[in-house]
Structures are given as structure tokens and as C-alpha cells.
N, CA, C and O atoms as CSV, one atom per row, in Angstrom:
chain,resi,resn,atom,element,x,y,z
A,1,MET,N,N,-35.494,8.105,-5.967
A,1,MET,CA,C,-34.694,7.631,-4.849
A,1,MET,C,C,-33.424,6.968,-5.400
A,1,MET,O,O,-33.494,6.072,-6.243
A,2,THR,N,N,-32.286,7.414,-4.919
A,2,THR,CA,C,-31.023,6.848,-5.396
A,2,THR,C,C,-30.742,5.532,-4.682
A,2,THR,O,O,-31.108,5.339,-3.523
A,3,LYS,N,N,-30.097,4.652,-5.392
A,3,LYS,CA,C,-29.752,3.349,-4.831
A,3,LYS,C,C,-28.509,3.504,-3.957
A,3,LYS,O,O,-27.460,3.950,-4.421
A,4,LYS,N,N,-28.643,3.135,-2.699
A,4,LYS,CA,C,-27.526,3.250,-1.765
A,4,LYS,C,C,-26.711,1.971,-1.750
A,4,LYS,O,O,-27.224,0.881,-2.006
A,5,LYS,N,N,-25.442,2.125,-1.448
A,5,LYS,CA,C,-24.543,0.985,-1.300
A,5,LYS,C,C,-24.327,0.733,0.181
A,5,LYS,O,O,-24.626,1.583,1.020
A,6,ILE,N,N,-23.813,-0.422,0.484
A,6,ILE,CA,C,-23.537,-0.757,1.884
A,6,ILE,C,C,-22.585,0.258,2.500
A,6,ILE,O,O,-22.716,0.608,3.673
A,7,GLU,N,N,-21.626,0.730,1.707
A,7,GLU,CA,C,-20.648,1.692,2.229
A,7,GLU,C,C,-21.302,2.975,2.732
A,7,GLU,O,O,-20.759,3.655,3.601
A,8,ASP,N,N,-22.474,3.302,2.181
A,8,ASP,CA,C,-23.169,4.523,2.594
A,8,ASP,C,C,-23.656,4.446,4.037
A,8,ASP,O,O,-23.964,5.471,4.645
A,9,PHE,N,N,-23.725,3.247,4.579
A,9,PHE,CA,C,-24.212,3.070,5.936
A,9,PHE,C,C,-23.088,2.888,6.951
A,9,PHE,O,O,-23.341,2.596,8.120
A,10,LEU,N,N,-21.843,3.062,6.498
A,10,LEU,CA,C,-20.690,2.976,7.393
A,10,LEU,C,C,-20.018,4.341,7.495
A,10,LEU,O,O,-20.051,5.131,6.551
A,11,THR,N,N,-19.416,4.610,8.636
A,11,THR,CA,C,-18.654,5.843,8.783
A,11,THR,C,C,-17.361,5.707,7.991
A,11,THR,O,O,-16.985,4.604,7.594
A,12,ASN,N,N,-16.684,6.818,7.764
A,12,ASN,CA,C,-15.420,6.779,7.018
A,12,ASN,C,C,-14.392,5.878,7.692
A,12,ASN,O,O,-13.672,5.140,7.020
A,13,THR,N,N,-14.325,5.938,9.000
A,13,THR,CA,C,-13.388,5.097,9.747
A,13,THR,C,C,-13.728,3.624,9.555
A,13,THR,O,O,-12.841,2.794,9.356
A,14,GLU,N,N,-15.018,3.307,9.616
A,14,GLU,CA,C,-15.447,1.922,9.434
A,14,GLU,C,C,-15.170,1.436,8.010
A,14,GLU,O,O,-14.808,0.278,7.804
A,15,LYS,N,N,-15.341,2.325,7.030
A,15,LYS,CA,C,-15.037,1.961,5.638
A,15,LYS,C,C,-13.561,1.612,5.477
A,15,LYS,O,O,-13.211,0.604,4.863
A,16,GLU,N,N,-12.707,2.458,6.037
A,16,GLU,CA,C,-11.260,2.210,5.963
A,16,GLU,C,C,-10.898,0.894,6.648
A,16,GLU,O,O,-10.105,0.108,6.131
A,17,GLU,N,N,-11.491,0.669,7.813
A,17,GLU,CA,C,-11.234,-0.558,8.560
A,17,GLU,C,C,-11.721,-1.782,7.779
A,17,GLU,O,O,-11.053,-2.815,7.758
A,18,LEU,N,N,-12.881,-1.660,7.142
A,18,LEU,CA,C,-13.435,-2.752,6.343
A,18,LEU,C,C,-12.508,-3.103,5.186
A,18,LEU,O,O,-12.211,-4.275,4.954
A,19,LEU,N,N,-12.056,-2.092,4.465
A,19,LEU,CA,C,-11.166,-2.338,3.333
A,19,LEU,C,C,-9.834,-2.942,3.780
A,19,LEU,O,O,-9.312,-3.861,3.148
A,20,GLU,N,N,-9.301,-2.420,4.865
A,20,GLU,CA,C,-8.026,-2.938,5.377
A,20,GLU,C,C,-8.167,-4.399,5.817
A,20,GLU,O,O,-7.317,-5.235,5.507
A,21,ASN,N,N,-9.239,-4.690,6.534
A,21,ASN,CA,C,-9.462,-6.064,6.984
A,21,ASN,C,C,-9.707,-7.000,5.807
A,21,ASN,O,O,-9.271,-8.151,5.824
A,22,TYR,N,N,-10.401,-6.511,4.789
A,22,TYR,CA,C,-10.667,-7.337,3.613
A,22,TYR,C,C,-9.363,-7.643,2.863
A,22,TYR,O,O,-9.152,-8.765,2.404
A,23,LYS,N,N,-8.495,-6.635,2.747
A,23,LYS,CA,C,-7.191,-6.858,2.102
A,23,LYS,C,C,-6.385,-7.902,2.885
A,23,LYS,O,O,-5.781,-8.803,2.303
A,24,CYS,N,N,-6.388,-7.761,4.204
A,24,CYS,CA,C,-5.657,-8.709,5.049
A,24,CYS,C,C,-6.259,-10.109,4.938
A,24,CYS,O,O,-5.531,-11.101,4.950
A,25,LEU,N,N,-7.574,-10.190,4.831
A,25,LEU,CA,C,-8.246,-11.473,4.669
A,25,LEU,C,C,-7.793,-12.149,3.384
A,25,LEU,O,O,-7.535,-13.353,3.366
A,26,ARG,N,N,-7.698,-11.376,2.313
A,26,ARG,CA,C,-7.270,-11.932,1.023
A,26,ARG,C,C,-5.806,-12.392,1.064
A,26,ARG,O,O,-5.423,-13.320,0.351
A,27,GLU,N,N,-5.001,-11.742,1.895
A,27,GLU,CA,C,-3.576,-12.061,1.973
A,27,GLU,C,C,-3.242,-13.026,3.111
A,27,GLU,O,O,-2.079,-13.372,3.314
A,28,ALA,N,N,-4.251,-13.452,3.842
A,28,ALA,CA,C,-4.019,-14.330,4.996
A,28,ALA,C,C,-3.334,-15.614,4.563
A,28,ALA,O,O,-3.667,-16.208,3.537
A,29,ARG,N,N,-2.363,-16.024,5.376
A,29,ARG,CA,C,-1.582,-17.217,5.035
A,29,ARG,C,C,-1.984,-18.429,5.858
A,29,ARG,O,O,-1.727,-19.567,5.466
A,30,THR,N,N,-2.608,-18.186,6.987
A,30,THR,CA,C,-3.021,-19.310,7.815
A,30,THR,C,C,-4.529,-19.261,8.029
A,30,THR,O,O,-5.169,-18.229,7.830
A,31,LYS,N,N,-5.069,-20.378,8.430
A,31,LYS,CA,C,-6.500,-20.453,8.681
A,31,LYS,C,C,-6.911,-19.526,9.831
A,31,LYS,O,O,-7.976,-18.909,9.787
A,32,SER,N,N,-6.069,-19.434,10.848
A,32,SER,CA,C,-6.417,-18.581,11.995
A,32,SER,C,C,-6.417,-17.101,11.603
A,32,SER,O,O,-7.254,-16.334,12.080
A,33,GLU,N,N,-5.482,-16.695,10.735
A,33,GLU,CA,C,-5.485,-15.310,10.237
A,33,GLU,C,C,-6.753,-15.051,9.432
A,33,GLU,O,O,-7.404,-14.018,9.594
A,34,ALA,N,N,-7.090,-15.985,8.577
A,34,ALA,CA,C,-8.287,-15.835,7.747
A,34,ALA,C,C,-9.535,-15.746,8.614
A,34,ALA,O,O,-10.425,-14.942,8.337
A,35,ASN,N,N,-9.609,-16.555,9.649
A,35,ASN,CA,C,-10.760,-16.515,10.558
A,35,ASN,C,C,-10.850,-15.170,11.266
A,35,ASN,O,O,-11.929,-14.589,11.375
A,36,TYR,N,N,-9.708,-14.678,11.746
A,36,TYR,CA,C,-9.683,-13.402,12.471
A,36,TYR,C,C,-10.178,-12.258,11.584
A,36,TYR,O,O,-11.068,-11.501,11.974
A,37,PHE,N,N,-9.596,-12.140,10.392
A,37,PHE,CA,C,-9.974,-11.038,9.515
A,37,PHE,C,C,-11.374,-11.235,8.933
A,37,PHE,O,O,-12.089,-10.265,8.680
A,38,GLY,N,N,-11.755,-12.483,8.723
A,38,GLY,CA,C,-13.114,-12.772,8.261
A,38,GLY,C,C,-14.152,-12.329,9.273
A,38,GLY,O,O,-15.181,-11.761,8.908
A,39,GLU,N,N,-13.881,-12.589,10.546
A,39,GLU,CA,C,-14.790,-12.158,11.608
A,39,GLU,C,C,-14.881,-10.633,11.672
A,39,GLU,O,O,-15.962,-10.084,11.882
A,40,ALA,N,N,-13.754,-9.953,11.494
A,40,ALA,CA,C,-13.741,-8.487,11.527
A,40,ALA,C,C,-14.569,-7.921,10.377
A,40,ALA,O,O,-15.330,-6.971,10.562
A,41,VAL,N,N,-14.419,-8.510,9.189
A,41,VAL,CA,C,-15.193,-8.063,8.022
A,41,VAL,C,C,-16.683,-8.311,8.263
A,41,VAL,O,O,-17.509,-7.433,8.013
A,42,ASN,N,N,-17.019,-9.490,8.741
A,42,ASN,CA,C,-18.429,-9.808,9.010
A,42,ASN,C,C,-19.030,-8.882,10.058
A,42,ASN,O,O,-20.189,-8.483,9.941
A,43,HIS,N,N,-18.259,-8.540,11.072
A,43,HIS,CA,C,-18.753,-7.643,12.118
A,43,HIS,C,C,-19.137,-6.280,11.526
A,43,HIS,O,O,-20.199,-5.737,11.832
A,44,LEU,N,N,-18.259,-5.737,10.677
A,44,LEU,CA,C,-18.544,-4.436,10.072
A,44,LEU,C,C,-19.720,-4.513,9.098
A,44,LEU,O,O,-20.532,-3.589,9.038
A,45,LEU,N,N,-19.819,-5.592,8.345
A,45,LEU,CA,C,-20.949,-5.744,7.428
A,45,LEU,C,C,-22.261,-5.926,8.189
A,45,LEU,O,O,-23.313,-5.479,7.733
A,46,ASN,N,N,-22.197,-6.577,9.339
A,46,ASN,CA,C,-23.399,-6.713,10.162
A,46,ASN,C,C,-23.830,-5.366,10.738
A,46,ASN,O,O,-25.025,-5.100,10.868
A,47,LYS,N,N,-22.861,-4.518,11.084
A,47,LYS,CA,C,-23.190,-3.157,11.535
A,47,LYS,C,C,-23.956,-2.424,10.444
A,47,LYS,O,O,-24.983,-1.796,10.701
A,48,ALA,N,N,-23.440,-2.512,9.223
A,48,ALA,CA,C,-24.092,-1.852,8.088
A,48,ALA,C,C,-25.482,-2.431,7.872
A,48,ALA,O,O,-26.433,-1.694,7.616
A,49,ARG,N,N,-25.599,-3.734,7.974
A,49,ARG,CA,C,-26.896,-4.404,7.780
A,49,ARG,C,C,-27.922,-3.901,8.793
A,49,ARG,O,O,-29.067,-3.619,8.439
A,50,GLN,N,N,-27.506,-3.790,10.051
A,50,GLN,CA,C,-28.413,-3.293,11.088
A,50,GLN,C,C,-28.848,-1.861,10.806
A,50,GLN,O,O,-30.005,-1.507,11.033
A,51,ARG,N,N,-27.933,-1.041,10.315
A,51,ARG,CA,C,-28.277,0.347,9.988
A,51,ARG,C,C,-29.228,0.403,8.795
A,51,ARG,O,O,-30.125,1.246,8.750
A,52,ILE,N,N,-29.030,-0.493,7.832
A,52,ILE,CA,C,-29.932,-0.553,6.677
A,52,ILE,C,C,-31.335,-0.931,7.133
A,52,ILE,O,O,-32.319,-0.323,6.711
A,53,ILE,N,N,-31.417,-1.924,7.985
A,53,ILE,CA,C,-32.715,-2.377,8.500
A,53,ILE,C,C,-33.388,-1.255,9.277
A,53,ILE,O,O,-34.589,-1.029,9.130
A,54,LYS,N,N,-32.621,-0.555,10.100
A,54,LYS,CA,C,-33.170,0.552,10.889
A,54,LYS,C,C,-33.624,1.693,9.977
A,54,LYS,O,O,-34.700,2.257,10.173
A,55,ASP,N,N,-32.801,2.030,8.983
A,55,ASP,CA,C,-33.116,3.112,8.053
A,55,ASP,C,C,-34.371,2.806,7.239
A,55,ASP,O,O,-35.174,3.697,6.960
A,56,ALA,N,N,-34.529,1.553,6.866
A,56,ALA,CA,C,-35.680,1.157,6.056
A,56,ALA,C,C,-36.934,0.981,6.905
A,56,ALA,O,O,-38.037,0.867,6.370
A,57,GLY,N,N,-36.772,0.960,8.197
A,57,GLY,CA,C,-37.915,0.798,9.084
A,57,GLY,C,C,-38.480,-0.610,9.064
A,57,GLY,O,O,-39.676,-0.805,9.280
A,58,ILE,N,N,-37.630,-1.589,8.807
A,58,ILE,CA,C,-38.068,-2.979,8.747
A,58,ILE,C,C,-38.062,-3.557,10.164
A,58,ILE,O,O,-37.061,-3.507,10.877
A,59,HIS,N,N,-39.208,-4.103,10.539
A,59,HIS,CA,C,-39.314,-4.651,11.891
A,59,HIS,C,C,-38.934,-6.121,11.929
A,59,HIS,O,O,-38.449,-6.612,12.948
A,60,ASP,N,N,-39.151,-6.833,10.817
A,60,ASP,CA,C,-38.785,-8.246,10.739
A,60,ASP,C,C,-37.448,-8.358,10.033
A,60,ASP,O,O,-37.354,-8.149,8.824
A,61,GLU,N,N,-36.411,-8.689,10.796
A,61,GLU,CA,C,-35.054,-8.749,10.262
A,61,GLU,C,C,-34.932,-9.737,9.102
A,61,GLU,O,O,-34.134,-9.526,8.190
A,62,ASN,N,N,-35.702,-10.790,9.133
A,62,ASN,CA,C,-35.621,-11.816,8.098
A,62,ASN,C,C,-36.165,-11.329,6.759
A,62,ASN,O,O,-35.889,-11.933,5.722
A,63,ALA,N,N,-36.924,-10.257,6.771
A,63,ALA,CA,C,-37.493,-9.736,5.529
A,63,ALA,C,C,-36.473,-8.896,4.760
A,63,ALA,O,O,-36.673,-8.594,3.584
A,64,ALA,N,N,-35.388,-8.523,5.424
A,64,ALA,CA,C,-34.383,-7.666,4.792
A,64,ALA,C,C,-33.396,-8.502,3.989
A,64,ALA,O,O,-32.899,-9.528,4.454
A,65,THR,N,N,-33.126,-8.041,2.780
A,65,THR,CA,C,-32.106,-8.720,1.980
A,65,THR,C,C,-30.998,-7.738,1.682
A,65,THR,O,O,-31.246,-6.550,1.475
A,66,VAL,N,N,-29.787,-8.231,1.661
A,66,VAL,CA,C,-28.618,-7.407,1.413
A,66,VAL,C,C,-27.821,-8.090,0.308
A,66,VAL,O,O,-27.799,-9.318,0.222
A,67,GLN,N,N,-27.167,-7.297,-0.536
A,67,GLN,CA,C,-26.323,-7.869,-1.579
A,67,GLN,C,C,-25.321,-8.825,-0.960
A,67,GLN,O,O,-25.021,-8.749,0.232
A,68,SER,N,N,-24.813,-9.717,-1.779
A,68,SER,CA,C,-23.795,-10.630,-1.253
A,68,SER,C,C,-22.616,-9.804,-0.751
A,68,SER,O,O,-22.311,-8.749,-1.308
A,69,LYS,N,N,-21.974,-10.268,0.267
A,69,LYS,CA,C,-20.912,-9.497,0.909
A,69,LYS,C,C,-19.761,-9.202,-0.043
A,69,LYS,O,O,-19.228,-8.092,-0.056
A,70,ARG,N,N,-19.386,-10.171,-0.820
A,70,ARG,CA,C,-18.261,-9.959,-1.719
A,70,ARG,C,C,-18.603,-8.911,-2.774
A,70,ARG,O,O,-17.769,-8.061,-3.085
A,71,LYS,N,N,-19.808,-8.957,-3.328
A,71,LYS,CA,C,-20.222,-7.993,-4.345
A,71,LYS,C,C,-20.267,-6.583,-3.776
A,71,LYS,O,O,-19.922,-5.618,-4.458
A,72,ALA,N,N,-20.688,-6.469,-2.537
A,72,ALA,CA,C,-20.862,-5.157,-1.921
A,72,ALA,C,C,-19.545,-4.421,-1.747
A,72,ALA,O,O,-19.527,-3.191,-1.691
A,73,LEU,N,N,-18.456,-5.146,-1.661
A,73,LEU,CA,C,-17.174,-4.492,-1.435
A,73,LEU,C,C,-16.621,-3.856,-2.703
A,73,LEU,O,O,-15.711,-3.030,-2.635
A,74,PHE,N,N,-17.161,-4.231,-3.853
A,74,PHE,CA,C,-16.614,-3.705,-5.103
A,74,PHE,C,C,-17.649,-3.140,-6.000
A,74,PHE,O,O,-17.328,-2.662,-7.088
């Protein structure tokens, strides 16, 4: 069984959006910009997390562990 990455659970459009939002988050100049892009990144990572949980057939969400968000992007 090959080890899957978080990106494998996102569509191509979602991957592009995730990378773009992450770049904007890193370049954010104000706290409100950082919050906005941070929320967008978290939303997409949560989508991936839900798909991972569904794919693995895990019924207890708390039993699922996912790599740290920052590590998963690179």
C-alpha cells in the first residue's frame, strides 16, 4: 500500500486554491488578511481530512490523525 499525501484527497482545483491561499497567507501584511487566508487554508485541509476519514472507514473522528498542516503542504 502506497503512502498517500493530503494532496491526494483534494481535487486539482482545490490543490491550486490551497497553494494560492497558502502563498497569500505567508505574504499577508495585516492580521485580518492573515485570518482570512488562514481560514481558507484550514477549510481546504478540513475537506481533505474528512475525505481521509471517509476513505479509511474511520467512524470515530478523534481516532484519525493527520500530519501537521504545515508539513503536509511541502
